[in-house]
N, C-alpha and C positions, 0 to 999 in steps of 0.2 A: 310662692310659699307663704302661707298665712301665719301670723303670730298667734300662739296660744293664748286664750284668756285665762287670767289668774286673778284671784282676790285673796286678801288676808282673812284669816279666821282666828278665833280664840275660844278656848274652853278652859275655864278655871284659870290657872296660872300659865297655861301653855299657848304659845302662838303657833300658827301654822298657815297653810293656805290651800285652796282649792284651785285646781287647774283643769282646763278642758283642752284635750288634745284634738284639734280639729280633724287631723288626718285619720285617726283611728276612732273618733267619736267616743272617747273614753274620758270619764271624770276621775281625776286623781286627787286624793285627800292626803295631805301631808300634815300630821299633827302628833305631837309627843305624847298625848294622853290617849291610850288605847280605847277607853270607853267612848270618848268624844269622837275619835276617828271612826270607830265602829258605827255609832249612831249617824254621823254624817254620811258615811258610805252607804249605809242602808237607805237612808232618806233620799239620797241623790241617785240611787239605782232604781227607784220606783216611779211609776207614772202617778201623778196627782191631779185631782180636779181642783182648779184654782180659779176664783173669780177675777176676771181681767177687766180693768176699767176702760171706758171708751170716752164718749163725748162729754159727759157730766159726772159729778160725784155720785150720782144715783144710777148711772148707766153701766151695769156690769153684766157679763155673761160668763157662765162656768165653762171653762175649757180644759181639756186633758192636756197636761204638760208633761212631757218626757225630758227630764233634765239632760239625758244623754243624746238627745236628737241634734242639738246644736248649741252654740254659746248663748244665744238669746234665750232659749228655753231654760238653760241652766241658770241664767241671771234671774228669771222669773221665779224658779223653784228656790233659789237662794234667799228671796225675800221671805220665805216661810220657814227657813232652816232653824232659826232661833226658837220660835214658838213650838216647834215640833221635836227639837233635840237638845236645846240648850247651848248649842254651838252658835257663837255670835259671828256675824259676817262684819268684818272691819273694812267697810267700803273705802274709807279715806286713808287707811294705813298703807304706806308704800310696800308692795309685796317684796321688792328686792331687799328691803331693810329686814323684813320678817325671815327671808331665806338666809340672811347672814346672821340674824340674832333671834333664834326661835324661843327666847324666854324673855319675860319682863325684866 
């Protein structure tokens, strides 16, 4: 059994998290702000063309990324979440803390 990937997010004064259920290939957004949750869910349910870096800082190729395909694709899509929705990915915030304390 694989462990689900999860990462903390924030929107305004609300903390939450995004989780990827590997078994069902489903992205779950938990966030106390309905607008932020709606924006994140919409963005993470769509396929995006994202420029992926390769060998050098100038070596990119545009690839179609489906955030619901697997955890690695979700991670790539999450790098574009804030600029498209205003929902910030808190990569270094412990998710267990956010689950226990969903507010600042």
